C-alpha positions as CSV (number, residue, x, y, z in Angstrom):
1,M,45.4,72.5,28.0
2,T,47.5,74.9,30.0
3,F,46.7,78.3,31.4
4,A,48.5,81.1,33.4
5,I,47.8,81.6,37.0
6,N,49.2,84.1,39.4
7,C,52.3,82.9,41.2
8,A,51.0,82.5,44.7
9,A,54.5,82.4,46.3
10,C,55.3,86.0,45.0
11,K,51.7,87.2,44.9
12,G,52.2,88.1,41.2
13,S,54.9,90.5,41.7
14,G,57.6,88.5,40.2
15,V,60.1,89.5,42.7
16,Y,61.2,88.5,46.3
17,S,62.4,90.9,49.0
18,G,63.5,89.3,52.4
19,F,66.0,89.6,55.1
20,A,69.0,89.1,52.8
21,E,68.1,91.9,50.4
22,P,68.8,95.5,51.2
23,E,66.0,97.8,51.8
24,G,64.3,98.8,48.5
25,E,65.9,96.0,46.6
26,A,64.5,92.7,45.3
27,V,65.6,89.7,43.4
28,L,63.6,87.9,40.6
29,F,61.5,85.1,42.0
30,Y,62.8,81.7,41.0
31,R,59.5,79.8,40.8
32,C,57.9,82.1,38.1
33,E,61.3,83.3,36.7
34,G,60.2,87.0,37.5
35,N,57.1,86.7,35.5
36,G,54.4,86.9,38.3
37,W,52.6,83.8,36.8
38,I,53.1,80.2,36.3
39,S,51.6,77.8,33.9
40,A,49.1,75.3,35.2
41,I,47.0,72.4,34.1
42,P,43.4,71.7,35.2
43,F,43.4,69.4,38.2
44,D,41.3,66.2,37.7
45,G,42.1,64.5,40.8
46,R,45.1,62.5,42.1
47,V,46.7,60.2,39.6
48,K,47.0,56.7,40.8
49,R,50.4,55.1,40.9
50,D,50.9,51.4,40.8
51,D,54.4,51.3,42.5
52,I,53.2,52.6,45.9
53,K,52.0,50.3,48.8
54,R,52.0,52.7,51.9
55,V,52.1,56.4,52.5
56,R,53.4,58.1,55.6
57,L,54.1,61.5,56.8
58,S,57.5,63.1,55.7
59,Q,59.7,63.5,58.8
60,R,62.2,65.6,56.9
61,E,65.4,65.5,59.0
62,R,64.6,62.3,60.8
63,V,62.4,59.1,60.6
64,E,60.9,58.1,64.0
65,F,58.9,55.0,64.6
66,S,57.0,54.6,67.8
67,R,55.7,51.4,69.5
68,N,52.3,52.3,68.1
69,G,53.4,52.0,64.5
70,D,54.6,54.4,61.9
71,G,51.3,56.3,61.3
72,S,51.2,55.1,57.8
73,V,48.1,54.1,55.8
74,T,47.9,51.8,52.8
75,Y,48.0,53.4,49.3
76,E,44.5,52.4,48.8
77,E,43.3,54.1,52.1
78,F,45.2,57.1,51.2
79,F,43.7,57.3,47.6
80,A,40.2,56.9,49.2
81,G,40.9,60.0,51.4
82,Q,42.5,58.7,54.7
83,M,45.6,60.7,55.6
84,P,48.6,59.3,57.5
85,I,49.0,60.4,61.1
86,D,52.1,61.6,63.0
87,P,53.2,58.5,65.1
88,T,54.8,60.8,67.7
89,D,51.6,62.4,68.7
């Protein structure tokens, strides 16, 4: 079952106007393709994956490991609700 929900990113407007657009102009918002809504499915909880062993925070541009470990948790711990920590804190 799918249903429509407001596009939270454009707040249902279907358009985006930021620093690159001239005053009074907008572009179609890419995520909802200008509709102002996106389709969704009911969330029944996380889906378990058999190929994952550990989970850590994304470091985006860099991966840092400290002497105190990498802040990761096992996938079982993550699935049970424990979140990884930032190893640089």
